[in-house]
N, C-alpha and C positions, 0 to 999 in steps of 0.2 A: 553376620547378616549385612547385606548391602545398605548403605546410607540411602534414604529415600527422600524425594523432593516432590511435594504435591503439585499437580498441574491440571489445567484444563486444555483440551484440544477444541478449537473453535473454527468455524468457517463463515466467511462473509462473501456470498456470491461465488464461491469456489476458491477464493483466496484463503488459505488455511494457516493457522497460527497455533503456537504453544504459548500459553499464558501462565505466568508464575507470580504469585504474591511475594515480593521480595522486600517488604517493608521492614522485616527483621534481619535483613542482610543474610539470608540463608545461603546465597551464592555470592562469592566474592566477585566484584566486577572485573578484577584483573584476570579472572579465569573465564569470564563470560564468553569471549570470542571463541575459544576452543570448545566450550560446552555447546554453544549454538551450532557450530559446524557438526558436532557429533550427533546431537539430538534431531537435527533437521534432515539427516540422511534417510531417504525413503527406502523402504524394504529392509533396511538394516536397523533403523531406530524408529522413533515415532513418525518422523517425516513432517515437514512443514515448509512454507514459504518464508517463515521468520519466527522469531521468539520475542515475546513482549513481557517485560518485567514491570510490575506495578510497584512504585516506590513512594516513599514519604515525600511530601512537598510542604514548603513553608508558605506558599502563595496560593495554593489551590487545594481541592479535596484530596488529590494524589498526583503523582507524576508518572509519566510514561517513558520507558527506555526501550527503544526498538532496535533489533538487530535483524538484518537480512540473513538468509540461509548461509551466505558465505562467511558469516562471522563479523561483518562490518556494521558498526553502529551508524544509523542515519537519523535525520532530523525527525521524521514522523512517517506515518503510513495511514492513509484515510480509512481503508477497510480494517486495518489493525486497530485503529483508534476506536472504531465502532465496536469491535469485539471487546476491547478493553473496557469500554463504558458499561457494556452489559455484564462483563465479568465482575467489575467493581460493584455493580448493583446487586448481582446475585450473591455476592459474598459479604453483603452488608457493610461495604466500605463507605457508601454514600446513598442518598436517595435516588429516585429515578431522574432527577435533574442534577447536573453536576458540572464542575469546571475542573479540567486537569491540565497539567503542565507538560509541554513537549519542548524539544529544542527549537521548534518552529514557532513557538508562542503558546498562549493559552487557548484551549479548545473547550467550547461549551457543548454539552450533549444532553439528549433526552431519550430515555428508554421507554418504549411502549411495546410490551411483549417481546417478540423476536425482532422488532424493528427498532433501529437506533438512528436518530437524526443528529448530525453534527453541525454546529455553527463554526465555520472556518473564518476567523476574523482577519481576512486578508483584504487588501485593496489591490486587485489584479489589473494590470495595464498591458494588454498584449501589444507587442511590437510588430512592425511589418514583417512579412516572410522574407527569407533570404535564400539564395542559391547555395546548395551544398553538394559537393561531388562525393557520391557514395556508390561504391561498387562499380566505378567506371562511368556513372551517369549523373548528370547534374539534376538535382531534384529541389523542389521548393519546400522549405520546411519552416514551421513556426516554432517558437520556443517560449515557454512560460514556466516560471517557478511557482509551485503550489506547495510550499514547504520543502519539497524536493524537486529537482529539475525534470522537465518534460519536453521532449521534442515531439511535434505533432505534424503528421502528414495527412492531407485530405486525399482520399482515394475514391474511385468510382465503383470498384468491385472489391469488397473486403476479403472475399474468399480467394481471390487470385493473388493476394499479396504474400510475398515470402517474408513473413513476420520474423522468423528466426534469423535468416541471412541478412536482411536489410536492418532488422532491429539490432543485431549484434554489431554490425558495421557502424551504425549510428551511435550506439552506446559507447563504443571505443574510438569514435572519430576524434582526430586531433583538435577539432574546433571546440569540443566539449571537455577536454582534459584540463586539469587532472581529475576532476570530480566525476566525469562521465555523466550520462543522462539516461533516463527511461525513454523509450521510443513508442509512440502511439500512432495507430493507423485508424482513421475515422471515415466512416461513410454516413452522409446525411440521409435519413430516411423520411424526414418530414419536418414541419416547423417546430415540433416538440419532441423529436425522436432522432437519435443517432445510434449507430452501432460502432463499437470500439474494440480493438485488440491491442494488447500491450506487451512489449518485451521489457522485462524489468531487470534493471541492474541489481546485482546482489543475488538474485535468483538465477540470473544468466539463462533465462528461458522465457517463453511466453507463459504468462499466468492466466488463470481463468477469469480474473477481474482485477481492476486497479482503481481504487477510490480516488486518489489524487489525479490519476490519469484521466478519469472520467470528468473530473472538474476542469482540468486543463483543456480537454477536448471540447467540452461544452462552452467554455468561455471563449475559446478561439472561434468556434462556429457562431457564437452570439456576436462577437466583434465583427464578423464578416456579414452579419445580417441574415444568416442561414437558419437560425433557430431563435425561439423566444422561451423565456422561463415559464413553467418548469420544463426541464429537458429529461426525458427518459433515455437512459443509456443502456443499450442491450450489450451485455458482456459476453465473453466467449463461453461462459458456463450456461448461458441462456437466461440467467437471472437479470433483473433490471434494477439499476441504481437510478435514483432521481437527484437531479441537481437543480437547486433554486438559486436565484441571484437577482440583483437589481443593478441597473446601469446608473451609477452615481453621477457621472458626467460623461462627456464624449470620450469613449475609449477606456473608461475606468469602471470596474465592476466590484461591488461589495455585497454585504449581507448574503454571503454564500453559505448554502446548506447542502449537505450530502446525506441522503437517506437511503437505507436499505436494510436487509436482514443481517442478523448476526446470530448464528446458531451454535449451540453447544453440541459437540460431537461426542466427547467423552471426558471423564474425570478420573484421575488415578494418581499413581506415584511413579516417578522415575527412579530406577535403581541405578544410582550414580556409579557405583563400583563396576557395574556390568555394562554401563552405557559406552564407556570408552572402548573403541575398537582400533587396534593397531593396524597400520597399513599392511604389515606382513600377514595378518589374519585375512584381510580382504583379498590379497593376492592369492593366498592358498585356497580361498573359497571359490575363486573364479574359474 
């Protein structure tokens, strides 16, 4: 019989993740990258934007290890962190209020039904925009790191943007190497509302929502005086994320919160021996 690994499938505004309680080291971290690439394949396996492992922590209720679908470990993920908070609460790892450890620092969270609110303990200081030559055209871009790097473009008509083409060119632009960046395209809809679309590195495609991208986009717009807290961010999925913040001093923002839904889609077991799919099998099936 195949070895089995319990998992949850969760979605946060269209960003979907596989969550695994790995406090007992059920999966060796050395094998995690290959495992993530296999299980995140859509139509062939479970399919997801990333995999989140809950681990033991010496300084918080638990720790978060996050891998994008390409098998690369990154510092954190806003929507993924919200899913992990609810996952931990539903599995009696902690109470509805918790603190957990990420590579980007400690995150506080509160679970209220399907809604999860994160306190992201950053002090964000947006820098002036700079010109960037992308796809043969000079464009004005902002950059802000919210645990992970984000380039932000302000646009007049979000539906007319080539998110894939411009996003990929920005993600791999020499200016952002070797780490690369996520690319966000933002349209201001009002003093408390923006719409955002994001090309995510690691997924290498547009995703239906991006939590840290929503924070970066909101803070950039706040820095420009285009919005005030709280900011409703309309994501590609149609779901709305809320970003709260305070301007601590001129150009510096703190007390940042990200709030939105985190839904459980399914619970089950991964059949590890049957999960691995050789490239030769894929070629034969095409």
